[in-house]
N, C-alpha and C positions, 0 to 999 in steps of 0.2 A: 613604379615606373617613372623615373625622373625625366625632367626636360632634357631633350637631346637635339638641339638645333644645330644640325650639321651645316657645313658650308654647302649651300644649295647649288652652287655652280660646279661642284667637283665630284658629283656622283658618277658612277660608271655608266656610260650611255646605254650600253646593251641591256643592263639589268633593268634600268628604269623604263626603257622603251618596251622591252618584252612584257613587263608587268602592266604597263599602261595600255598596251595594245592587245593584251590577251583576250579581252572581251569586245573590243570595238574595232580598231583599225586593222588588225590582222585578218579580219573577215574578207577584206576586198583589196588586198595588196596588188592584185593583178589589174586593177582599174587605173592605177596611177604609177608614174615613174618618178622616183626621187633620186637626186644625185647622191652617189655613194663614195666618190673619190675622196682621198685624204686632202688633195689640193682644194676641192670644193669646200670641205668641212672647215679647213683653216681659213679660207676666204670668207665663208659665211659667218664665222664666229668672230670676225675682226672688224674694226672700224665703226663700232657702235658707240654713240654717246651715252651719257648717264641717263637712265630711265627713271622717271618719276612714278613712284608707286606708293604714295603716302597714304597711310590709313590712320584712323583714330579709334578709340574704344567705342564699341557699339553701346547704344543706350541700354540694351538688354543685359549687358555685362554686369550691371549693378544688381540685377535680380536673379541671375542664374546660380550664384553660389548658394543662396538659400534653398533653391530647388534641389540642387545636388546634395546638399546637406540633409534635407528631409528624406531623400531617397536612400542615402547611405545608411541612415539610422535604422532603416527597415531591414538592411542586409549586412549587418556587421560581419567582418571577417571574410567577406566574399568579394571576388573580383568581378566587377560589373561591366559588361561590354554592350555599348550602344552604338551600332553602326549607322552611318548616314545613308548607306545604300549605294548602288551602282546605277549607271545609265540603263534605261530600259529600251529594248529594241522596239521601234515602231514598225519597220519593215526593212528587210535586207540589211544594209549597213547603215541605215539611218536610225537615230535614236530620238526619243522624246526629249524635250528640254528637261534637264535634271531638276528634280525637287527633292531635298533631303527628307528622310523619314521624320514624322512629326515629333517623335520622342527625342531624336537627335537635335532637332531644332529647339525643342523646349529646354533641354539641359545645356546646350551650348550657346543659344541665342542667335545662331546663324540661320539666315533666311536665304531667299533667292536661290542661286545655283551654287552656293558654298556647301559642301565641297564633296564631289563624287569620290567614293572610295574611302573617305575619312572614317575614323572610329574614335569615339569617346570612351576612355577607360577610367573607371573609378577604382583605384587600387586601395585595398584596406590597409589602414595604419593603426597602430596601437595608440590609445589615448595618452596624451602627455609626452609622446615622442616626436622627434622632428619629422616634418613632412618630407616627402620625397624630393622636393625642390630645394631642400636645405633651409627652409624658413623655420622660425622658432617653433618650439613645441606648441601643440594646439590640441583641442579636444575633439576635432572632427574625426569621423570614422574612416574617411576615405580621402585620398589625394587624386585630383583629376589630371589626366594627360590627354591631349588631343593629338592623335596620330593622323598625319595627312601627307599628301604628295608634296615634295619640295617643288619650288618653281622650276619650270623647264624654260628658262629665259635664254638670252643670247650668249650665255657662258657655257651652254651645253648643247650637244648635237640633238638632244631631244627637242630643242627649240623648233626644228623643222621636220624632225623624223616622227614625232608622236602626235598624231591627230587628236588623241584623247586629252593630252595635257600640254603639248607644245604650244608656246605662246605665239608662234608664227600662225598657228591655226585658230586658236581659241581666244587670243588676246591675253593681256597681262592678268595674272592671277595673284591673289595674296599667297605668299609662301609661309613657311613655318614662323618666321619672326613676325610677319604681318598678322597672321591668325592669332598669335599670342597676344599682340596688342589689342586686336579687335575684341577678343573674347575674355581676356584676362586668365586664360588657361595655359599652362605650360604645354609646349608642343614637342613632338618627336616625329622622326621620319617613319612613314608607313612601312618602309622596308624592314624596320626593326620590330614590327608588330607581332609577327608569328613567334619570334624568339621570346619576346616579353610575355606573350599570352601563355606560353607553356611553362614559364618560370615558376618553380615551386608549387605546382599543382599536385595535390595529393590529399590523403585522409589523415596523415600523421600530424604530430605537433609541429607547429611552425609552417605548416602548409596551408594552402588556400583552396577553396572551391571556386567555381566560375559560373556566373549566370550571364546569359546572352539573349537579346531579343532575336528570336529565331527566324522570323519571316522577312527580314530586311536584306540580308546579304548571305546568299547560300554558301559562298566560299568560307566566310567567317564562321558561320554556324557549323559547317563541316569540320573546320580546324578546331573549334572549341570542343566539339564532341570527341574528336580524336585525342586531344590532350587530357580530357576528363577520363576517357577510357584507359589511357595509359597511366593515369594517376590513381586508378582504383575505383573510379565512379562508373561502374560497368552497367548499371541498370538503365537502359535507354528510356524506358517509360518513366522512371523516377527523374531522370535528367530533364526530359521534356516537360514533365509536370512542374518542376521547380522553375524552369525557364518561363513557362506560361504564367506562373504566379508572379514572377518578376515583371513580365509584360503587363499583366493586369495592374500591378502597382504603379507603373509609369503612366498608365492611362488614368487610373483613379486620381493620382495626384494633380492632374491637369483640371480637375473639376472646379477647383477654387482658383479664380483668376486674381493675380496681383494687379497693382495699379498700372503697371506698364501694359499688361495684356488688355485691360479694360480700355485704355487709351488707344491701343492699336485697333481694337474692335470698333471704337467710335470712328476712327479713320476709315476703316473698311466700309462702314455703313454710309458715311458721307460720300465716299467715292461711288458706292452703289447707287445712291440717289442720282448722282450726276449721270450714271449710265442709263438709268430709267428715263431721265429727262431727254437724253439723246435719242432713245428709242421712240419716245412720244413725238419728238420733233420730226423723225423720219417716217412716222406711221402714215400720214396722208399720202406721201409719195409711194408707199409700199402697198397700198390698197389695190387689190385686184391683180397684182403682178405674180407671176410664177415664183415660187419660193420666197414670197414676201416675208415669211417668218425668218428666213435667213438674213434678209436685209436688216431686220431689227437685231437679230443675234450679232451680226457684224458690228453694229453700232455699239452695243454693250461691250463686246469683247475688245474692241479698239480702245474704248475708254478704260477698261481694266488694265490694258497694257500701258496706257499713258499715265494713269494715276497709281498703278500698283504693279504687282508681279504678273498676275494673270487673273482669269476668272477662277473662283474657288471651286467650281464643279461645272459640269456640263450645263450650259445655259438652256433653259426651257422656254421656248416661245411657242405656245400652243393656242391656235385660233380655232374657233368654232368647235367642230366635233373632235378635234385633237385634244381639247382642254381636259376632258375626263380621263385621259391617259396620264397617270401621275408623273411619270418620268419620260414625257415625250421630248426627245432630244434630237430627233432627225431634223426637225424644223424645216421641212420641205414644203409646207403647205402654203396655199394662197389665202390671204387675209381678205375677207369680204366685209363690206360695210354693213353694220347692223348686228354683227356677231359679237360675242364676248371674246376677249383675248387675255389668256392667262400667261403671265411672265414670272418665272422663278429664276432669280439670278443673284449672284453675289461677287463682289470684287475681293480677291485675295491680295492684300498689300504686301510690300517687300518683306515684312517680318513673317509672312505666311499665315497671318490671321485672316479669316474670311467672314464676310457677312452672309446672310441667307435671308433673302427678302422675296415675298411673292405679292404681286398685285394683279387684280383682274380689271380690265378696262373695257368699256363699250367702244368698239372700233370706230363708230361714227361720232364719238365725243359725248353722247348722251345715253344714259340707261333708259330703256323703255320700262313700262310699269312692272312687267313680270321680272325683268332683270333686276330692277331696283329692289323688288320685294325679296327675291332670292339672295341678292348680295347682302341686304341688311340682316337677313337671318344668319349668314356666315359671320358678319361683323359682330352681331350680338353674341354668337357662340364664342368668338375669340375674346370678347370683353368678359364674358362669364368665366372663361378659363383664367384670364388675367387676375380677376378679383379673387379667384380661388388660390392663386399662387402666393401663399403667405410663407414666411419662414417656418419650416417644420412640416409643411405640406409635401405630398409626393406627386409625381407625375400622374399617377392614377387619379388623384383628386382633380387635377386640371382636366384630364381626359373626360372624366364623368360629367363635369359641368358643361363642357363643350358639347358632349353627346346629348345631354338632356335638351338643350336648346334646339339642336338639329332634329331630334326625334319628335319634339313638340310641333315643329314646323311641318315635318313630313306627315304627321297625323292630321294636322289642320288642312293640308292640301289633299287629303284622302289617299295618300300614297302608301302610308304605313298600314299593313294588313291587320295589325293587332293594336292593343292599347299602348300608350307611351310606357307605362310601368312594366308591362310584359316584355316590351322590346328592350328596355334598359336592364332587365334581369339577366343574370349570367346564362340562363337557359334560352333566352330569346335572341337579342342582338340583331333583330331583323333590320334595324336602321343602318347597320354597318354595311349593308349592300351598297349604300351610297356614300360610305366613308369607312373603308376597310383598314386604313392605316392609322398610326398613332397621330397625336396632335402636338407632340413636344419632343425635343431632343437637345442634348448639350451642343454647344457651338464654341469654336475657338480655332485652333490650328487645323482642325478637320471640320468639314461641314457637319458630320455626325461625330462630334468630338467625344473622346473618352469611351469609344464603343467597345473596347476590350475589357472594360470593367464588368464585374459580375452583375447579374440581374439585381441582387439584393443591394448592391452598391450604386445602382443606377436607377432603374424604375422604382425600386422599393425603398430608396433612401430619402430622407427628408431634405428638402431644399434648404440650402444654407447661403448666407451672404457671400458674395463673390462668384456665385454660379451664373453663367450666361447660357441661356437656352432660347429656343423658339416656341411660339404658340402659333399653330397653323391649321385651323379647322377648314373644312371645305365641303362642297357638295359636288358629286360626280355622277352625271346621268349619261350613260352611253347612248349612242344614237340608235342602237338596236334593242334598247331596254323596253320591252312591251309591258312592264308593270308600272310605267309612269305615263302621264298624258303626253301626247305628241309634242306639245309646246315645250316640254321639259327635256326632250331627247336631244343629245348632242350638246349639252350645256355643262361646263365645268367651271367652278368658282373656288378659288383658294385665296385666303388672306393670311400672310405670314409675316411676323415681326420678331425682332430680337429683343430679349428681355434680360436685364441684370437684376439679380436678387440682392437687395440691400438689407440692412438691419431693420429698416422701417417698412419693408415690403418691396414689391416688384417695381422696376422702372422700365418704361418703354425706351430702349436705346434708339429705336428707329422712328421715334415720334414725329420727326421732321419729314418723313416720307408720307405724303397724303394718302389717306385711305377712306375717310368719310365721303359719302357719295357726292355731295356738292364740291368738296375739295378736290376729288379726283377729276370731276368734270372741268373745274377751273384750271387744274394743272395741265390737263390735256389742251385746253383752249390756249393757255399761255404759251405752252411749248410750241404749238402749231403756229401761233402768231409770231413768235420770235424767229422761227425758221423762215416764215414767209418774208419777214422784214430783212433777214440776211440775204435772201435770194434777190430781193429788189436792189 
């Protein structure tokens, strides 16, 4: 599938408009009136000066060829389809802000809102033959082509007709030429995709099979299934199984981060620290107010938009009895002085890499004796997990070391109804009542990165240099838990940090975000003092 950069201002308006609006703007044409006369169209498309839309190669473009090459070698002779996805409906005719699928972002290097409806295709080529773009013979297994919507600029009536891609509505977009410069990938008009997808699909000599990531764009998956059926690949279960294996491989490959990815993760973590600092500065004024949790959430999310693309996942601001709820994201609670406040939040930077940080704070700035003791137990459990995280270790090793520290503390407090060893045995696990989740997961383009990988390749696989993951033990005592003393009820504590595995062992990527007890209290005091001086 060779590069096909058409004149972007000469496409037939009706074709592009109908394609672009099939999922979005056709839903509510009755709510708006658009001029349709030939006179208006001629007037609207004339009198415009030259528009500046300069782009340059993305930093990621230096790293994506190696990623595509590694994937292609796993699937020689197969046409690989990686869609960006479409806009997702929020309600009625309103969509969520577009975010491309993580596999598409990984293999193209495109972040932010580039590019709804786009598709990356890796076309198989024979070793030693010329690539599809006419370049010299090479040994790669595939040639990449990025299919995307041409610009709907002031040379086409889609400029004002298409609310999905028209630049009157959405602003200047990179077109085919610009995307090629940004990514280093030859581009083609998305209008040619269906024809090119079907080309030469079959079981005979000189034909190709097709693999597609199925869950990203339903229309593309349906079209791929249709051409495979027509080409003699009639077993739906077999097609689905092979597609799943392809999806698993794209997820598995992301486990080892390259230097670009590691640097992007450092940016995300630094931006997340700034967001936490802003929340702490706002905490004194949020105390006692209705929906005080949302006041802090707003501070973090505003920072995420200022320093990055967005928050990487729903921000958790859980005060008091909300803290034992692992994924409390309503954030509707009132923050009372003297309670503990659990905040789990991460900034997603423009490249779409996200941090994942959790800190637990005393809302009045000082841990009391019991809070201090409980917090230190969780901190000790996290450190035990970190020390167990050596190259070659597995997530289960990290988990067991964290659980041992927690079980010992629960036994010491008289909460654990059995011995530590009985609880830690596979037949016991009573301590898990107060920590039922895991303590570690991969991190990167997704907060739970690489989640499509098989269990043996994820939980059961040895940790290797280049992996980035979290360590996040906690203690969660529900306010109606009658098996714990009253003073424990309604308390939740979690400490979560991001870790890079190196050849020499684990590295705390988020080491600059305070978590030791004295450091947390000092951070809170400093943030409040800064805010007070600003107000004066």
